[in-house]
N, C-alpha and C positions, 0 to 999 in steps of 0.2 A: 403552389408555394404561396404562403401568405405572410404578411409582416406580423411580427410578434405583437400580441395584444398586451399592451403595457398595463392594462388593468390587472393582469396576472402578476405583475411585479409589485403592485401595491406600494407605490412610492410613499415614503413616510417623511420626506423632507419638503418643507414648504418651497414652492417654486422660486420665490424671491430669494430665500436663503441659498438655494442651490445655485441660482444665477450669480449671486455675489461671490460664492466660493469658487465656482468654476472660472469666473472672470479674473481671479487673482493670478499674479504671475507665478509660475511654477519653476523653481530652480532645478537645474539638472542634478543628477545624483552625484554625491561627493566622492572623490577619490583621494582620501586624506593622506596617502603616503604614510610617513612615520610621525606625522603631527599628532600629539595627544588629543583626544576628543574634548571639545568644549562642552559646557552645560547645554548650549543650544544643540550640539550634535546629539547629546544623549536624549534630548526630547524629540528627536526625529525618528522616523521609522526606518530610514535607510542608512544609518551610520554603519560604514563597513567595518568588518573585523580588522583589528590591527594588533595592538598589545594584548587585548582581551578578545575572546570570542564568548560573550557573556550569556548567551541563551541558546537553546535548541532552535535552529534556524538562523543563528548568527546575530540577527537584529530583530526588531519588532515587526519588520515587514517580511520576515522569513526568507531573506534573500540569499543566505548561505554564500556570502561573498566576502573576500578578504582583500584589503588594500595592500597587503604585503607582496613584494615583487622580487626579492632577492633569489628565491627559488624560481627559475624560469626555464624556458624551453631549451636553453643552451646548457644548463648544468643539472637539470632534473635527474639525468641518468646517474649522477653521483650521490643521490639520496640514499642513505643507509640508516639503520636503526640507531637512534641516540640512546635509547633505553627501552626496556620491556618490563612491565609489571604484571604478573599473573595475579590479578586483584583478589581472587578467591582461592589462591593457593594451588591452582592447577586443575580446576574442574573441567570436565568434558561433557556436561549435561546442561539442561535448562534452556530457556528462551531468553536470549540476550538482545533486546531491542533498544537499549538506551544509547543516546548520543551524549558525548561528553561536552562540558562547557568549561571555559577557562576565565578566571578573574585573578589579576595580580599574580600571575605565574603559577597558580594552583589549579589543577584539573579536578572537577567534581563529576563523578560517574556513579551510576547505579548498576548493580550486578543482576544476574539471573534470579538471585534469591531476594531481590528488593533491598539489599544493603546499599548504603551510600558510602563511598570511599573518596577521600581527598588525597591527591597525589601531587608531589612537588614536580612542577613542569620541567625543571632542569635536570634533576637527579633521578626522577622516577620513583623516589621513595614514598611510601605511604605515610601521610601525616596524621590522619585519624580515620576512624571507621565508625559509622553508625550501624549497629546490628539490628536488623529488622526483628521486631518482637511479635508480629502477628502472622507469621507464615510467609512462604515464598509468594512472590508477586511479580508478574511481568511488568516492567516499567520502561518508560520511553524518555525520561530525562528530567533533571531537577531544574529549578529556577534559583537564581542568586540575586539578592538585593537587600538593602537595608541591614547589612551585616549578617544576613541569614542565608541558609540554604533550605529550600522548600521541597518537600517530597510528600509521598502518600503511602498508605499501607492498606492492607485488607481491613474490612469492617468500616470502610469509608472514613478513614482518618486523614486529615491534612496535617502535616508536621513541619514545624520550623526548627531548624538546627542552628546553633551558633557557628558562624562560618569559620572561626578560628579554631574551635575545639571539637565540633560535632556534637556537643551536648544539646539535649532537647530544650528549646526555649519555650515552646508551647505546642500542644497538639489538640486538635479539635475534631470530634466525630460529627460528621455532617450527614444527617439522615433526611430522607424525603425527596431526594432529587435523582435517585438511581445510583449506580455504582461509580463513586468518585475514587478511582483506584489507579489505573495504569496510564492515563493520558498525561503527557508532559505538561508541567506547570509553566505559566507565563507570569513574569513580574513586570509591573510598570508603575512607577511613581506611587509606591505605597499600597498598591493593589495586586492581588493575585487573581488570575483567570484560569478556571479549571473546567475542562469538559468531563462528561460522563461517558460510560461505556457499558455495552452489553446488558442493558436493562429494558424493561417493558415500556418505559417512557423516559426520554432523555431531557437534560437541561444544561444550559450554559450557566455557570455559577461564578460570581465574583466575591472575593473575600478582602477584608482588611488585613494587610500583611503584618501589621503590628500585633494583632490580637487573634486573628482567625475568625472574627465575626463575619457572618454572611452579609454582604452589602446589597446584592441583588441577584435575581435569577431570571432566566427566560426559558420557557418550556419549548421543546421541539415539537410537541403535539399540543396545540392550544386547548385549554379547557373551556367550559361554558362561559360565554361572555367575552372571551378573548379573541383577538383578531386571528382569523383562519380556522376557528373551531368548526364553522359550517362546511369545511372541506373534508370532514371525516363523517362517514355514515354512522349513525347511531352512537354506540359506546366504543367504537373501534379506536378512538383516540387514547383510551386508557391503556392500551397495550400496543400503541402504534410505533414504538421504537423511536426513530429520529434522534439517535444519540450523537452528540458532537464528540466523537472519539478520537479527535486529533486536536492539537493546540491551535488557537486562533492567531490572527495577526492584529496589530494595534497601530493606529495612526494618532499619536498624541496631538498633533496640530489640528486635525479635524475633530478630535475627541471621540473617535469611533473605534470599536472592535469589530472584527470580521470573523464569523464562525461558520464552519461547514457542518451541517447536520446530516446524519446518516440515513440509511434506507428505511422505508416503511415496512413494518412487520404486521402480522395479523394473528388471528386466533389460532391459525393452523401453522403457517410458515410465511417467510418473507416472499415466497413465490405465489401466495394465494391472496388475490385482491377481491375475492367474491363477496366478502362481508365488510369491506371498507371503501365503498364507493366514494368518488371525489378525487380532487387533486392530491389530498393528503399533505397539506402544509404542516410544519416546515421541513418535512422529510425531503432529502435530496436537494437541499437548498443552501445557498450562501445568504447569511443574514447579517446586516449591519446594525449594531446596537450602540447606544450611547455608552461611552467608557465609564462614566461616573454613576449613571442611574440604571443602565440596562434597558432604557426605553428603545422601542423598535423604531428604526429609521427607514429601512427598505430591505427588500429581499429579492433574490432571483432563484427560481426553482429550475434546476437543470433536467430533472426527469419528473414528469407528472405521474402520480399513481404507479409507483415503481413495483413491478412484479418480477424483477430480474436480479435484485440485490446489486444494482449498478450505481450505487451512490457515489458521488464524487467527493468523498471525504478525504481531501488532501489539505495540508496546511496552506491556506491562501497566501499568495505572494503579492506584495504591494510594489508598485514602481511608478516613477514619473517619467513619461515618455512623450515624444512628439508624434501625433497622429494626424495625418492630413493637414499639416501645417499648423496645428494647435498643440500647445502643451497640455497634456492630460494627466490627471491623477487616476491611475487604474489599479484594479485588483485582478489578478489572473486566477481563474478557478476552473477546475476540471481534472479528471484523472482516469477513473476506470473506463469511461466512455471513449477514451482515446482522442479527445478534442478539448481545446481550451476555449473558455468564454472570457473575453476581455471586457470588463465592466468598469464604468466610471465609479470611483470610490465614494463620490459625494451622493449620487442619486440612483445608482444602479442602472443607468442607461448603457447602451451598447454602442460605443463610438465606431466600431468596425462592422456592426450589423449582426443581428440574430433573427432567424426566421422560424416560425412554427410550421412544421411540415406534417401533413397527414401521415399516419402510420397504420399498419394493419390492426384490425379490431377483433376482440373476442368478448362478446357480450357477457358471457358467464363470469369473466374476470373484471367486468366493469371498467375496461381500459379507457384511457383518455384519448380523444380523437387525434391529438397532435402532440409532437414533441419538439423541443427547441434544438436548433442546429446553428452553429456559427456559419455565416455566409461563406467563409473561406474553407469550410469542411474540417475534417479531422486530420490527425497526424499519424494514424495507423489504420490498418484494415478493419472493416466493420462487417465482414461476412466471411465465413470459412470458405476455403477452396476445395472443391471435390476433385482432387488430383487422382488420376487413375492408379490403381494398384499395380505394382511391378515397375513403376517408373522410379525416378531418382529417390533415394531414401537418405535423410528424412524428408527431403523435398521442401515445399513452401512452408514457411514458419506458421502460417495460419491454415495449414492443411487439416481437413476434417477427418476424424476417425470414421471409417466406413459404416454404412448402414443407418446412420442417424438421419433424421429429417433435419435439414439445415435451414437457417433463417438469417436475415440481416439483423442488425441492432434494432431492438424494440419489436421484433416479431413475437406476438403473444403465444401462449401455450395453454394447454389444459391437462389432458391425461397422457398425451404423447410427448416424449422428450424432444425439445427443439434445441439443436446445437447452434450456438452463436459465439461470436468473437467481438471484443477482446475477452469477454468473460468477467465474472464478478471477482476473480482473482488476478485479472490481467489489466491491460492499459497501464496507467501510472499507479493505480491503487494508492498506497500511502507512502510511496517514495517521497523523500524531501527534495523539493525542487531547488534550483539556484537561478538567480537573476544576476547577470554580469553587468556591472556598471560600464565596463569597457566595450563589450560587444552589443549590448542591448538585447541579448538573447536570453530566453528562459529555457532551462535544461531539465529534463527528467529522464530517469530510468523507467523502463516499461517492460511489460511481459505479454507473451502470447499464452494465455491459459483459457482455452475454449471451455464453455460450460453448456451443459444440457439441462434445460429447465422444464419441469412439469410437476403436476401435483402428486406424482408418484414418488417424488423425492421428499424426505422428511424435513430437510433443513433449507439450505439456500442454493441448491443446484448441484448437479453431478459434474465433476471434472472427469471426463471419460478415462478409464484406465487405458494405458498404452499411448496416450497422446504425448507429443514432445512439448515440454514447457520451457520455452526459450524467451528471448527478449532483445532489448537493445537500449540505446540512448538516442534521444532526439533533441534537437535545438530549434526553437521556434522564435522568430522575430516578433517581439511584443507589439511593435508599431504597426505590423501588418497581419499578424496571426498566421503567417506562412512559415513552412518548414525551411530552414536554412541548410541543415544537414541532418542525416539520420544514419546511425551505425548499428547494424545487427550484431548481437552478441550471443555467446553460447548459452547464457543463463537468463532466466527471468530476473529483472532488476526492479520489481514492482513493490517490494515489501521491506521498507526501511532502508533500501539501498540509496542513501542520500548522496547528493552531489555538492561539491565545493568548487567554486571558481575563484580565480585570483586576478590581481591587477597585472600579472605577467602572462595572462591569457592561458593559464593552465586550468584543467578540469580534473578533479579527483573523484573516483567512485570505487567502492568495494564490491566484490563479487561473492556469490555463495560458495565458490571453491576456495576462498581465503585470499585470493589475489587482490591487492590494492593497485589500481591503475591510475596513471596520469595520461590524459589525452590533451591534444591541442584543442583549446576551446573554440577556435575558429573553423577547424576542419574535422575534428573527431579523430585525427590520426593518433595512434598509440605511441607514447614516448617512453614509458617506464612501467614496470610492474614489480611487485614485491609480495612474496608469500608470507602472510601473517600467522598462519596456523589454524585458523577457524573461519567459518563463514562470516561475512560482514553484513550485518543488518542494521547499520547505523550510518550516520553522516561523518565523513572526515572533517576535521577542523584545523585551523591554523592560528598560531599565536606567536608573540615575540617576548623574549626576556632579554633586556639590554639590547645588544645588536644582533643577537642570535634569533633566527626565525625557525620555528618548528611546525611540522605537520604531525597531527595525531589522529588515531582512529582506534575504536574499540571493536575487536573481532571476537564475537562470541557465538553467533548463529542462532537461528530460530527454526521452527518447524514448518513455516510457510515459505514457498509452496512445496518443498522437497521432503517434508516429514523428517523422520529420524536419519535419513541419509545425509542431511545437511550437517557438516562437521561443526561440533561445538567446542567452546573453550572460554577462556577469560583473559584474553590477550589485550592489554592496553599498551599500545605502541606509541612512541614518539620518534620522529625522523628529523634529521637535519643533514645539510651538505657536510660531508666529512665524517658522518657517524660511523661507528665501528661494528655495529651488529649486522650480520648477514641474515638473509631470509631463513626461516625455519623449514624443516622438511614439509612437503605438501601433504595434507591429509587426504584420505580417500575422497574423491570428488563426489558431489551430489549426484543422485540418479535422476536424470532430467525427464525420463518418461514416467508418467503417472503410474504407480504400481497397482497391481491387482490386489483384491482383498483376499487375504489368506496366506498362511505360511507355506513354504516349499514342502513338497511331498516327493519322495523318491519313487521313480516309475515302478520299480520292482514291487513296491508295497501294494500298488493298485493294478498290477498286471498291465502296466503301460497303457492305461485306458482312462479317457476323460468322458464322464457321463454328462451330457448336455441337459441343462434345465434342472439340475439338482444341486443342492448344497452339500458340503462335505464338512463333517465335524466329528471329532473323536475317533477318526479312522473309519467312519461310516458314511456311506452315501445316503442322502436324505430320501425318504420314502414318498414324498409328494413333490409335484412339479413346482418350480419356482421361476420367476422372471426377474429376480433380484440381481444386483451387481455381482454377487458371489455365486450365481447359479451355474457354475461349472464345477464338477466334482472330480478332481480338485481344481482350484483356480490356478495353482502354480505347480506344474509337474516338472521334475528334474530327471533327465535321461542322458546317457552317454551318446556320443556321436554314433550314428548307424542304427539307432533304435527305431523301430516301427511303432507308431502310436495309433491307437484305435480311438475314434470319436464315435459315440453312440447316442442315439435318441431312443430312450426307453420306450417299450411298447405301451406303457401306461401313461405316457405324455399325451396330451389332448390333441396335438396337431404337429405340423412340421416345425422342426428346429434345425439349426445348422451351425457351420463354422466358416468364418471368413478370416483368413490370415492376413494381417496388415503390418507393415505397408509393403512388404516384399511381394505379396500376392501369390504365395506358394499354393494355396488352395482356397476354394470358395464353393462350398457345397451346401445344399439343403437336403435334409433327411426326414423322411416320414417316420412316424412311430415304429420302432422295431428295426430300423435300418442303421447301418454302421458305415464308417469310412476310415481308411487307413492311409497314413503318410509316413514315409521313412525320412528322418532328419539326418542329412549327410554332412552338415557344417555346424560348428559350434556357434552359439549366439542365443539371443532371446527372441522368441516368436510369439507375438500377441495374436489373439483371435477373439472374435465375438460372434454372436448369434445374429444372422441376418433378419430373423423375425423379432428379436428383442435385443438390440445392440448393447443395452445396459449389461447384460450377462457377458462377462469377459474373463478370459483365461490367458495363461502364458505357459509355453513350453520352454524351459531353460535347457539348452543342449551344451554339454561340457565334454 
């Protein structure tokens, strides 16, 4: 174990300036009750939600915290719907990832189609609608400020709408920085901050909120002559990715913005580092930039030379806390890796300690020799468990699908799939965190979504069919970076499942089954739940109109990680004590096991036979051997109880293949070419199996 080399942090703040800033007194977080915010409050990063909840993340520090307290642990069970608005007329499709904001009693929300709708926070009536003109677009939230509502569209347009009417004030097409489309917009003091997404080269971009003019930009992959350019081999920076695809945090007092940049990509895939040697800055990094100019101040890279798509792209959370007897201005960073890095907001130093640990190497991947770890460790498991077949089902939440080679976090790969946890779709991913001014804890929803990485995968890793995709909620003390409590849940809560905490020590989070939950923020004990009608992939919010306090959430659903089984809708709900609307009927819950590739086929059609190592298309078994994920013909066989199913390895396959049934362990056989095996299914259920010689090839027998 070695101490982190701070040369890799590339501090950009002069030592004297940093010492002066750190030496200033740091006030504790405000808990404003019902007092209206002052001008000074609005200039702070940590103004709690009260009458308004004016941005995605609640405040500039992304704390998702409300000072409202009338809804508390004693009366939360009396929460009922105050009103419900089906904002798109009752759709049951699309990807709804937008979090609502509230200003002056009006809610602003984007739909699955990219439309912007203004809704009266008391009555639930639609006040105006902006109809998207450039096609459907997944969106994650508007910004409100300067009398305008700011949104985006396809073709890289940033759009300003009149807050009172929804009419277009200006729109500006912004080319040259990648895709400026789906990331939530942030407004602060006449400026807009917009991240980019899904492009070959990402950038953080700032705009004049009055005109749409670009004020500055900062590239995620530095070009020639720019700081960090020498961390990319050859021309790999030109398509290195590093897109900041979630909204930043802002500290107006320090004059800094904090951006999280995404994973490194390559000419082949995000799993291939063979042609992009070096650390690959600023991929997988938190970067502090000057609010007005975009000038670089400091950065911290959480994963060097990423080949696992394990970027910690979460909305960074700012907090003022006391650490080891000193008041510290910190930023909390980290998500997919299942651990938090607590960094000083001024200079990027680590008040609780970070170490660079040696990790396994793969020279062909040009892996970096060390990776950073907080001294306190992580808050979730970092290696799959090889739990024996036939034991408790489903068993440990980080249980490995059988037959895969398993590895710890940052185990490198080449041509053999290596299964690891939390996985590129697990950990905290892009859940919106919450920092409670009351408890001093930071909360996140997380997921167990193990991934198998190798260069045999075309994109960013295989989530093995048949694995259970579950998750939980964890609370971490920011002053120590230690877990206070952890609660396992039946669903992954890693994708937009934001958390709201309140001054009454409540925690609200939505699940993919449509249930909105209230937990005790100090213990994690469930206190209330309400069925909203569709999966919740957004953050709950709270606001006040007069003396009435409301909780609101948008329930619409998205395809990650449960695909089309995640229930969709367009339910914008508001709740209050004494509301009169009851829960709606529960939709079909998501299928938590990763599905096989392929449609169901009735056993009678194929003679109740599965051919190993062959694909199935158009009713025909493929003529050549395959080691693909869909190399069971068919992948999904449906048979009645009592059916005997034959598994066969064709004589023309080159070598042994087989079937391992998991996790019940009903059979585990290896077959030489020309051999077959039979099993009679006597109980209804779904039975996954894969090939011990090539575990990517996976099938399922559905017994009814």
